[in-house]
C-alpha positions as CSV (number, residue, x, y, z in Angstrom):
1,N,-12.8,1.3,7.7
2,L,-10.2,4.0,8.6
3,I,-8.1,3.8,5.5
4,G,-7.7,7.3,4.0
5,K,-9.4,9.1,6.9
6,P,-7.5,11.4,9.3
7,V,-6.4,9.7,12.6
8,I,-4.4,10.7,15.6
9,V,-2.1,8.0,17.1
10,K,-0.8,8.7,20.6
11,L,2.1,6.6,22.0
12,K,2.6,5.9,25.6
13,W,5.9,7.9,25.8
14,G,4.3,11.2,24.6
15,M,4.7,11.0,20.9
16,E,1.7,11.8,18.7
17,Y,1.2,11.3,15.0
18,K,-1.6,12.9,12.9
19,G,-2.0,11.3,9.5
20,Y,-3.9,9.1,7.1
21,P,-3.8,5.3,7.4
22,V,-2.5,3.5,4.3
23,S,-2.7,0.0,5.9
24,I,-3.6,-1.7,9.2
25,D,-3.0,-5.4,9.9
26,S,-4.4,-7.8,12.5
27,F,-1.4,-7.1,14.8
28,M,-2.2,-3.4,14.8
29,N,0.8,-2.4,12.7
30,L,-0.1,1.0,11.2
31,Q,1.3,2.5,8.0
32,L,0.5,6.2,8.0
33,A,1.0,8.8,5.2
34,N,1.2,12.7,5.3
35,I,2.1,12.8,9.0
36,E,2.6,15.6,11.5
37,E,4.7,14.4,14.5
38,Y,4.2,16.0,17.9
39,N,6.0,15.4,21.2
40,E,4.1,16.3,24.3
41,G,1.9,18.6,22.3
42,Q,4.7,20.5,20.4
43,F,5.0,20.1,16.6
44,I,8.2,18.4,15.6
45,V,8.2,17.6,11.9
46,N,6.1,16.7,8.8
47,L,6.8,13.2,7.5
48,E,5.8,11.6,4.2
49,E,5.2,8.0,5.6
50,I,5.8,6.0,8.7
51,L,5.2,2.5,10.1
52,I,4.2,2.1,13.7
53,R,4.6,-1.4,15.1
């Protein structure tokens, strides 16, 4: 179970999110908390919570 453990999610267009899963459903929708957003390896912003569909 990955809930509450640090993960890195890499999207096919270069975005990368480092954070902690809050929920994951059977369709692979991810809700992450305490996120660091990166684009092609460069830090962009800290985010409180996001949903990746």
